N, C-alpha and C positions, 0 to 999 in steps of 0.2 A: 597602558593601553593603546596609546597613540603610537608608540614606538613600534609595538607588534603589528599594528595595521600598516604602518609605513614600511616595515621590512616585508610583510605579505604582499602588498601592492608593488614593491621593487622586484620581488621575486617573479611574480606574474608577468611583469612588463619585460624582464629579462628572458622568461619563456616564451613570451610572445614573439619578441625580437628574433629569437632563434629560428622559429618556424615561419619566418614572413615569406610572403610571395616574391619580394624582391630578390632574396637569397636564393629561391628555388629558381627564379628566371636566369639570375647569373650563372648558377650552377649547370642549367640546360644551355646556356650559350656556350660555356666551356666544354661540356660533353658533346654538344654537336660540332664544335670546331675539332674536337679530338676524333670524333667519329668520321669526320670529312678526310682527316689526315690518314687514319688508319682504322677503318671499318672493321668490327668485329661483333659477334654475337653478344658478348658480355657488355660492351658499351652499349648496344642497341637495347637490351633488356633493361639497363640502369636508365637510360634516356625515357623509355615507356613508363617506367616507375616514377619517375620525376614528372613526367606530364600528369599522370593520374594524381600526383600529389599536389601539383600546381592547380589543377581543376577543382580539387577538394578545397584548397584554400581561397580560391577565388569565388567559388559557391558560397562559401561561408561569408565571405565579405559582401556578397550580393545580398545574402540574407540579412545582413546587419545594415543594407543599404549605404555601404561606404562608397565615397565619391570616386575612389581610386579601382573600384572593381572593373569599369569599362576600359580604363587603361590597361590593366592587366588581362582583360580578354583580348585586346588588340595585339598585345605581346605574345600571348598563346598563339594566336592565329599566325603572327610574323614567324615565331620558332617553329610552328609546325610546317611552315612553307619551307624554311631553311632545311629542316630535318627531312622532308620529303625530297628535296632536291640533293641532299647527300645520300639518301638511299636509292634514288634513281642513279647517281653516278656511281655508286656502288654495283647495282644491278648492270647497268653498262659495261663497267670493267669486268664483272663476272663473265657476261656473254662474250665480251672481247677475248678474255682467257680461254673460255670454252671453243670458241670458233678456232683460235689459235692451235690449240691441242688437237681440234678435229683435223685442222689441216696438216699438222705435223704427223697425225696417224696416217693419213691419207698418203702422204709423202712416203713415209715409212714403208707402207703396204706396196706402193708403186715401184719403190726400190727393190723390195724383196721379191716380187713378181720379176722384175726385169733380171735381178740376178739368178733367178730359178731358170728361166728361158735362155740366159746366156750360159749357164751350167750344162743344159742338155743340148744344146746347139753348138757345143765347142767343136773346132776343126778336128781333132783327132777321133772323135766318136764315131764318125761315119766310115773310117776305115776299118774298124774292128770287126 
């Protein structure tokens, strides 16, 4: 009987360790760093999922009145700040790329118009 209880207790501890808030925090740090380096929609979706998971984990800790819950709340705030900075950097890069694309399009249009005027005002056209 004691052996069965001990095995059950160990199994529960192992499961609890697998779903620890610290592991989720570590995962989020890694994902946010990867998002900063190469932002994409898939990474962004995974980060949002992991934030929701961490929120649930910390809420459960708070319900159990665990002392580390406040520490994890602060880490969530810090991680969200890092993530918002990464998203802002992505938005600025996207805007820069859009402006450069628009500038290139204007440049190409101006060149086409210039070429069209040069073609209609060529020196041999007025003699015909």
